[in-house]
C-alpha positions in Angstrom: 30.4 -85.1 36.2 28.7 -82.5 38.2 29.0 -82.4 42.2 25.3 -83.1 42.3 25.8 -86.3 40.3 28.8 -87.3 42.5 26.6 -86.9 45.6 23.9 -89.1 44.4 23.5 -92.8 45.8 25.0 -95.4 43.6 22.3 -98.1 42.6 24.8 -101.0 42.0 26.7 -102.1 44.9 29.8 -104.3 44.2 28.8 -108.1 44.2 30.6 -111.4 43.5 28.2 -114.0 42.1 28.4 -117.8 41.6 25.9 -120.0 40.0 25.4 -123.6 39.1 22.4 -125.9 38.0 22.3 -129.5 37.4 19.6 -132.0 36.2 20.3 -134.4 38.9 20.9 -138.1 38.9 17.3 -139.2 38.0 15.5 -136.8 35.7 16.0 -136.2 32.0 15.2 -132.6 31.9 16.2 -129.7 33.9 13.1 -127.6 34.9 15.0 -125.1 37.0 16.2 -121.8 35.6 18.2 -118.9 36.9 19.4 -115.3 36.4 22.2 -113.2 37.6 22.1 -109.5 36.6 24.3 -107.7 39.2 24.5 -104.7 36.8 20.7 -104.3 37.4 20.4 -105.6 41.0 18.4 -108.9 40.2 19.3 -112.5 41.0 16.6 -115.3 40.8 16.1 -119.0 40.8 12.9 -120.6 39.4 11.9 -124.2 39.6 9.2 -125.4 37.3 6.5 -127.4 39.0 7.3 -131.3 38.7 4.3 -133.3 37.6 2.8 -130.4 35.7 3.1 -129.7 31.9 6.3 -128.0 30.7 7.9 -127.0 34.1 11.0 -126.1 32.0 8.8 -123.7 30.0 7.4 -122.2 33.1 10.7 -121.5 35.0 12.1 -120.1 31.7 9.1 -117.8 31.1 9.5 -116.1 34.5 13.1 -116.0 34.3 12.9 -114.3 30.7 10.6 -111.7 32.1 13.1 -110.7 34.6 15.9 -110.5 32.0 14.0 -107.7 30.3 13.9 -105.3 33.4 15.8 -102.2 32.5 18.0 -100.5 35.4 15.9 -98.6 37.9 16.4 -95.2 39.4 15.3 -96.1 43.0 14.8 -99.1 45.0 11.0 -98.7 44.9 11.1 -98.5 41.0 13.1 -101.7 40.8 10.7 -103.6 43.1 7.7 -102.3 41.1 9.5 -103.4 37.9 10.0 -106.8 39.2 6.4 -107.2 40.3 5.1 -105.9 37.0 7.2 -108.4 35.0 6.2 -111.3 37.2 2.6 -110.3 36.6 3.3 -110.5 32.8 4.8 -113.9 33.1 1.9 -115.2 35.4 -0.5 -114.1 32.6 1.6 -115.7 29.8 1.7 -119.1 31.8 -1.9 -118.9 32.5 -2.7 -118.4 28.7 -0.3 -121.3 27.8 -2.0 -123.4 30.4 -5.5 -122.6 28.9 -4.4 -123.5 25.5 -2.9 -126.8 26.6 -5.6 -127.7 29.0 -3.4 -127.9 32.0 -1.6 -126.0 34.7 1.9 -124.5 34.0 3.6 -123.1 37.1 6.9 -122.4 38.6 8.4 -121.2 42.0 10.5 -118.1 42.1 12.9 -116.8 44.6 14.5 -113.4 43.7 17.0 -111.1 45.3 16.9 -107.4 44.6 19.5 -104.9 45.5 19.7 -101.1 45.1 22.2 -98.7 46.9 22.7 -100.5 50.3 19.3 -102.2 50.4 18.0 -105.5 49.5 14.6 -107.2 49.1 13.8 -110.8 49.0 10.8 -111.8 46.8 9.5 -115.3 46.4 6.6 -117.6 45.7 6.7 -121.4 46.4 9.4 -123.5 48.2 12.6 -122.2 46.4 14.6 -120.5 49.2 16.7 -117.4 50.0 19.2 -117.5 52.8 21.4 -114.6 54.2 24.8 -115.4 55.5 26.0 -112.8 58.0 28.6 -112.7 60.8 29.3 -116.4 60.4 25.6 -117.5 60.8 22.9 -118.4 58.2 19.4 -117.3 58.5 16.4 -118.3 56.1 14.8 -115.2 54.8 12.1 -116.8 52.7 9.2 -118.9 54.1 8.3 -122.1 52.3 4.8 -121.8 50.8 4.0 -125.4 51.4 1.1 -127.4 52.8 3.3 -128.7 55.7 4.8 -125.2 56.5 1.2 -124.0 57.0 0.5 -126.9 59.2 3.7 -126.1 61.2 2.6 -122.5 61.5 -0.9 -123.6 62.7 0.7 -126.0 65.3 -0.6 -129.1 63.6 2.8 -130.5 62.9 6.2 -130.3 64.4 9.3 -129.4 62.3 10.6 -133.0 62.7 7.2 -134.3 61.4 7.1 -131.8 58.6 10.6 -133.0 57.3 9.3 -136.5 56.8 5.8 -135.7 55.6 4.7 -137.1 52.4 3.1 -133.7 51.6 6.2 -131.7 52.2 6.5 -130.9 48.5 2.9 -129.8 48.0 3.2 -126.1 47.5 0.6 -123.4 48.1 1.8 -120.6 45.9 3.5 -120.5 42.5 3.8 -118.3 39.4 1.2 -119.1 36.7 -1.3 -121.1 38.8 -3.6 -118.4 39.9 -5.0 -115.3 38.2 -2.8 -113.0 40.3 0.6 -114.1 41.5 1.1 -114.2 45.2 4.5 -112.8 46.2 6.0 -112.5 49.7 8.5 -109.8 50.3 11.2 -109.3 53.0 13.7 -106.3 52.9 16.7 -105.2 54.9 20.0 -103.3 54.7 23.1 -104.7 53.2 26.3 -105.0 55.3 29.7 -105.6 54.0 30.4 -109.5 54.0 26.9 -110.4 53.5 26.2 -113.4 51.3 22.9 -114.5 49.9 22.1 -118.1 48.9 19.1 -118.7 46.3 18.3 -122.3 45.6 15.7 -124.6 44.5 14.4 -127.4 46.8 16.5 -129.9 45.0 19.5 -128.5 47.1 17.7 -128.3 50.5 16.3 -131.7 50.2 19.9 -133.0 50.5 22.0 -130.4 52.1 21.5 -128.9 55.5 21.6 -125.2 56.4 24.9 -125.7 58.3 26.5 -127.4 55.3 25.4 -124.5 53.2 27.0 -122.0 55.7 30.3 -124.0 55.7 30.6 -123.8 52.0 29.6 -120.0 51.7 32.1 -118.9 54.5 35.1 -120.9 53.3 34.9 -120.7 49.5 34.4 -118.1 46.7 30.7 -117.9 45.5 31.5 -120.0 42.4 33.3 -122.7 44.3 30.6 -122.7 46.9 28.0 -123.3 44.3 30.0 -126.1 42.6 30.7 -127.9 46.0 27.0 -127.7 47.0 26.0 -129.2 43.6 28.6 -131.9 44.0 27.4 -132.7 47.5 23.8 -132.9 46.5 24.8 -135.3 43.5 26.8 -137.5 45.9 23.7 -138.0 47.9 21.3 -139.0 45.0 20.0 -135.8 43.6 16.6 -137.3 42.6 15.5 -133.6 41.5 17.0 -130.8 39.5 19.3 -128.6 41.7 20.1 -125.0 41.2 22.0 -122.6 43.5 23.1 -119.0 43.4 25.5 -117.3 45.8 25.7 -113.6 45.9 28.4 -111.9 48.0 28.2 -108.3 48.9 31.6 -106.6 48.8 31.0 -102.8 49.2 28.1 -100.4 49.4 27.2 -97.0 48.1 25.7 -94.0 50.1 22.7 -95.0 52.3 19.4 -94.0 50.7 16.1 -93.1 52.4 14.8 -95.0 55.4 12.1 -96.9 53.6 13.5 -97.4 50.1 11.1 -100.0 48.7 7.9 -98.1 49.6 6.3 -96.7 46.6 
């Protein structure tokens, strides 16, 4: 290997990943899907929209699109490929919806990593958390009617938790002509852990409980414990969780790695 090749930033930091998904205690079909591709730097959870046609098909379609992404040569290329494949999935779901005469949609919460950089990409109310230095912080923002009302000062956080409209989402893949994605990026630190989950988890498990599992167990054991906790509390929805722990980094890339 040449000296120039040795000096190049490495695109694949070392991660330990855990994952688990369960149909829950009430439903007969799991409409959640997930993907973990540390070799490419992509992890994602998708939650097919309950009450619509073929929620399982919707979530599987967007996750299937992410499975076909090839390894990138830069953070910007990885983000662009993610967006392109989500657009393709959105078009495929829109066409299926037209053929069936209904709406087929899904949430998406995705984590991208390249070099020592990460980006959270999401649409809907599936969440992405960052656990760092013993604290948990929500990276995503729920795309729901009540979240918009809280932001506008029309509801308090307490009122939002009990609102009958708390599950009405305002963004999803497959619903509109163009998918509406929100993106948040940052720099990885050794010891960081990310939690990606469907709302089947957060409806029953608090942020502090998620934190406790992540900081005291391996990623897989944390996932299993969080699923078990959700099931013990009724689990009326499907529940899916990914825990992604960052162990070590490569050389630091340019200052704004996701900019194309």
